[in-house]
C-alpha positions in Angstrom: 0.1 -0.2 0.4 0.9 3.7 -0.7 2.1 5.8 2.1 -0.8 8.2 3.1 -1.0 12.1 1.8 0.3 14.4 5.0 -1.7 16.8 6.2 -1.4 20.4 4.6 -0.9 23.1 7.9 -3.0 25.9 7.4 -0.9 27.8 9.7 -3.2 32.0 10.5 -1.8 35.5 11.5 -2.2 38.5 11.8 -0.1 41.1 13.5 2.2 39.4 16.0 5.6 38.8 14.2 7.5 37.9 17.6 4.9 35.1 18.0 4.2 33.8 14.5 8.2 33.7 14.5 8.6 31.8 16.9 5.6 29.7 16.1 7.6 28.9 12.4 10.6 28.2 14.0 9.2 25.5 16.2 6.7 24.2 13.4 10.6 23.7 11.5 11.7 21.8 13.3 8.9 19.2 13.2 10.8 16.5 11.9 8.0 16.0 8.4 8.0 19.8 8.1 10.4 18.7 5.3 7.8 17.3 3.2 4.8 18.9 4.8 2.4 21.8 2.5 1.9 24.7 4.5 -1.1 27.3 4.5 -0.1 30.7 5.4 -3.5 32.8 5.6 -2.5 36.5 6.8 -5.6 38.7 8.0 -5.8 42.3 6.3 -6.0 45.7 8.1 -8.4 46.6 10.0 -10.9 50.0 9.1 -8.8 52.9 10.1 -6.0 51.0 11.3 -3.3 52.9 13.2 0.1 53.0 11.7 1.5 50.6 14.6 -0.4 47.5 13.9 -0.4 48.3 9.8 3.4 48.3 10.7 3.0 44.5 12.9 1.1 44.0 9.9 3.7 44.9 7.3 6.5 42.9 9.9 4.2 39.6 9.7 4.1 39.1 6.0 8.2 39.5 6.2 8.4 36.9 8.6 7.2 35.1 7.1 9.0 34.9 4.5 12.2 34.6 5.6 12.7 31.3 5.1 11.6 28.0 3.6 9.6 26.8 6.6 7.9 23.4 4.6 9.1 21.9 1.4 5.6 24.1 0.1 4.8 27.0 1.5 1.5 28.8 0.3 0.8 32.4 1.7 -2.4 33.7 1.0 -2.7 37.6 2.2 -6.1 39.5 2.7 -6.9 43.3 1.7 -9.4 44.0 4.1 -9.8 42.3 7.9 -11.4 39.3 8.1 -11.2 39.2 11.6 -10.5 35.6 13.2 -13.4 33.0 13.3 -14.1 34.4 9.2 -10.1 34.1 8.7 -10.0 30.4 10.6 -13.0 29.1 9.6 -12.3 30.1 5.5 -9.5 29.0 5.8 -9.8 25.4 7.7 -13.0 25.0 5.4 -11.4 26.0 2.0 -8.3 23.6 2.9 -10.3 20.2 4.0 -13.1 20.3 1.4 -9.3 20.8 -1.0 -7.2 18.0 1.0 -9.8 16.0 2.8 -7.7 16.6 5.8 -6.4 19.8 7.6 -3.5 20.3 10.3 -4.6 24.0 12.1 -2.2 26.3 13.8 -2.6 30.8 15.1 0.2 32.9 15.0 1.5 31.6 19.1 1.3 28.2 19.0 5.3 27.1 20.2 4.8 23.2 18.7 6.7 19.8 19.9 9.1 18.2 17.3 6.6 15.8 17.4 3.7 17.4 17.0 3.3 17.1 13.0 3.4 12.6 13.2 1.4 12.8 15.9 -1.5 14.3 14.1 -0.2 12.8 11.0 -1.0 9.7 12.6 -4.0 10.1 14.2 -5.8 11.4 11.2 -5.0 8.4 9.7 -5.6 6.0 13.0 -9.1 7.5 12.5 -9.8 8.8 9.5 -13.2 6.4 9.6 -14.5 6.7 12.8 -17.8 9.6 12.8 -17.7 9.9 16.5 -13.8 10.9 16.1 -14.2 15.1 15.7 -10.7 16.3 16.1 -7.3 15.4 17.2 -5.9 17.5 19.6 -2.0 18.9 20.0 -3.2 20.5 23.6 -4.4 19.1 26.8 -4.7 21.6 29.7 -1.8 21.1 32.4 -3.0 18.8 34.5 -0.9 17.9 37.5 -2.1 14.4 37.5 -1.2 11.8 35.4 -3.6 11.4 32.3 -3.1 8.1 29.8 -1.0 7.7 26.9 -4.5 9.6 24.5 -7.6 9.3 26.0 -10.5 11.2 24.7 -13.2 13.4 25.4 -16.3 14.8 24.1 -16.4 18.0 21.8 -13.4 19.0 20.3 -10.0 21.5 20.6 -8.4 24.3 19.0 -5.4 24.6 20.4 -3.3 23.1 17.0 -5.6 20.8 16.3 -6.3 19.3 13.5 -9.5 17.3 11.5 -11.5 15.6 8.1 -13.7 16.9 5.8 -16.2 14.5 7.3 -15.9 15.7 11.0 -16.0 19.8 9.9 -19.3 19.5 7.4 -20.8 19.3 11.4 -18.8 22.6 12.6 -22.5 25.0 13.2 -22.4 28.9 13.1 -25.7 30.1 14.4 -24.4 30.2 18.0 -27.9 30.8 19.2 -29.1 27.1 17.8 -26.2 25.7 20.0 -26.8 27.1 23.2 -31.0 26.7 22.2 -30.2 23.2 21.9 -27.9 22.4 24.6 -30.3 24.2 27.1 -32.7 21.7 25.5 -31.7 19.2 26.7 -29.9 20.3 29.9 -26.3 19.7 28.9 -25.1 22.9 29.9 -23.2 21.7 33.0 -21.9 19.0 31.7 -21.0 21.6 29.1 -19.1 23.5 31.5 -17.3 20.5 33.1 -19.8 20.4 36.1 -19.9 23.5 36.4 -16.1 23.9 36.4 -15.5 26.5 33.7 -18.0 29.3 31.8 -18.4 27.9 28.3 -22.1 28.1 28.1 -21.3 31.8 29.3 -19.0 31.9 26.5 -21.3 30.7 24.0 -24.5 33.2 24.8 -21.6 36.3 24.5 -21.0 35.2 21.3 -24.2 35.2 20.6 -24.2 38.6 22.5 -21.2 40.3 20.9 -19.3 40.7 23.2 -16.5 37.8 21.5 -16.7 36.3 18.6 -15.5 32.7 19.1 -15.5 30.7 16.5 -14.0 28.2 19.1 -16.9 27.9 21.6 -19.1 27.3 18.2 -16.8 24.6 17.3 -16.8 22.6 20.8 -20.7 23.0 21.1 -20.9 21.3 17.7 -18.8 18.6 17.8 -20.7 18.1 21.9 -24.0 17.8 20.7 -23.4 15.5 18.2 -21.8 13.4 21.3 -18.8 13.4 19.6 -14.6 13.2 20.7 -11.8 14.5 20.0 -8.5 12.7 21.3 -5.8 14.7 23.4 -2.4 13.5 24.0 -1.4 12.9 27.5 1.5 15.2 27.5 0.5 18.1 25.2 2.5 18.9 22.4 1.9 22.6 22.2 2.0 25.7 24.5 0.3 28.7 23.8 2.5 32.0 23.6 -0.3 34.2 23.5 -1.6 34.6 26.6 0.6 37.8 27.4 -2.3 40.4 26.3 -0.7 40.3 23.2 -4.1 38.7 21.3 -6.9 40.6 19.2 -9.3 38.3 21.5 -7.5 37.7 24.8 -6.3 39.3 28.3 -3.3 37.9 29.5 -3.5 35.5 31.8 -1.0 32.9 33.4 -3.9 30.2 33.9 -2.7 27.7 30.5 1.0 27.1 32.1 2.9 23.5 31.0 5.5 23.0 28.7 5.4 20.3 25.5 6.1 16.2 25.4 10.3 16.5 24.1 9.0 12.9 23.3 7.2 11.3 20.4 3.0 9.5 20.8 2.4 6.1 19.7 -0.8 6.4 18.4 -2.9 3.3 19.2 -6.7 2.6 18.5 -8.4 3.3 21.2 -12.6 3.0 21.2 -14.5 6.6 19.9 -15.9 6.7 23.7 -15.2 9.4 26.4 -12.3 8.5 28.7 -14.5 9.5 32.2 -11.6 9.0 34.7 -9.7 11.9 32.5 -12.2 13.8 32.6 -12.5 14.5 36.1 -8.6 14.9 35.8 -9.7 17.8 33.9 -12.6 18.8 36.2 -10.4 19.2 39.0 -8.5 21.0 36.7 -10.8 23.5 36.0 -11.5 24.3 39.9 -7.6 24.4 41.1 -7.8 27.9 38.7 -11.3 28.7 39.3 -11.7 28.8 42.8 -14.8 30.5 42.6 -16.3 27.2 40.5 -15.6 25.4 44.0 -17.8 27.5 46.4 -20.7 27.0 43.3 -20.8 24.0 43.2 -19.9 23.8 47.3 -23.2 25.7 47.0 -25.5 23.5 44.8 -24.4 20.6 47.1 -27.0 22.5 49.6 -30.6 22.8 50.6 -32.0 26.0 50.5 -32.4 26.0 54.1 -28.6 26.1 53.9 -27.6 28.1 51.2 -29.6 31.0 53.6 -27.7 29.7 56.8 -24.5 30.4 54.3 -25.2 33.6 53.6 -26.2 35.0 57.0 -23.5 33.7 58.4 -21.2 35.0 56.6 -23.2 38.2 56.2 -22.5 38.4 59.8 -19.2 37.9 59.0 -18.1 40.1 56.8 -20.9 42.7 57.7 -19.1 45.0 60.2 -15.6 45.4 58.2 -17.6 45.7 55.6 -19.4 48.3 56.9 -17.2 50.2 59.7 -20.0 49.3 61.9 
């Protein structure tokens, strides 16, 4: 049998030249980069863009031409700004419809040298499994030991790959997704046991407070009971959580190193690993203390909630109001 062709890589860039350079350097160091095709989608300037931003956009377009990052590099430059969501959904759709598979990166993702091999091996292994939505190169920096590879319900967006058959389920209408989640009473599970506010993120997208394609991709796969394959140790590190991103504030809630060792793909049944999910829930709870208090309140009867409230009020009011 002939060797399956490698999946094309799509990289989305905008106005962060330093981040884009780090992403491209790491990608070039991958052991399959010299055999892969890379599409770089450059978003265009917004109307009334500042001179400083225009300069950054031009610097990015110079950076991507510095070296031959992969075997073949195709650059697509937009004259006007599409926005992150439109840029990604259009680029992914165009590429996956042409090739059947695609590996997706953004300009703030540093990859392990083994990232591309993991992605390509997994794409081949699960090509015909209709329950698998995507492959993730990223896993949250969970302190507990996770399986070598495992499935969780939904989809991911930090260094991932998918097939045409799976991307077809992507639903752009966030309101349809929210209605379905609420009708089926799935919001608590969607929010990892109320430990993270993914449902609120979807509501914010509907209200125009964010333009997240990722939350819609996650919801689209989740509602169809599709799963995402994760590595037990991350093959991707996000270097963009420094306030430089268009839709990000500075944060250190997603740190973590990346694997220096290759990960072998062993075929698994495409069902969620419940124990791994519990560990991810505990991770979310550890970085979001409010979620722990919320879960505590949910475990109480109404009478006990009132008692907790009165106790807290009694302790806080004297210092808070000086009485």
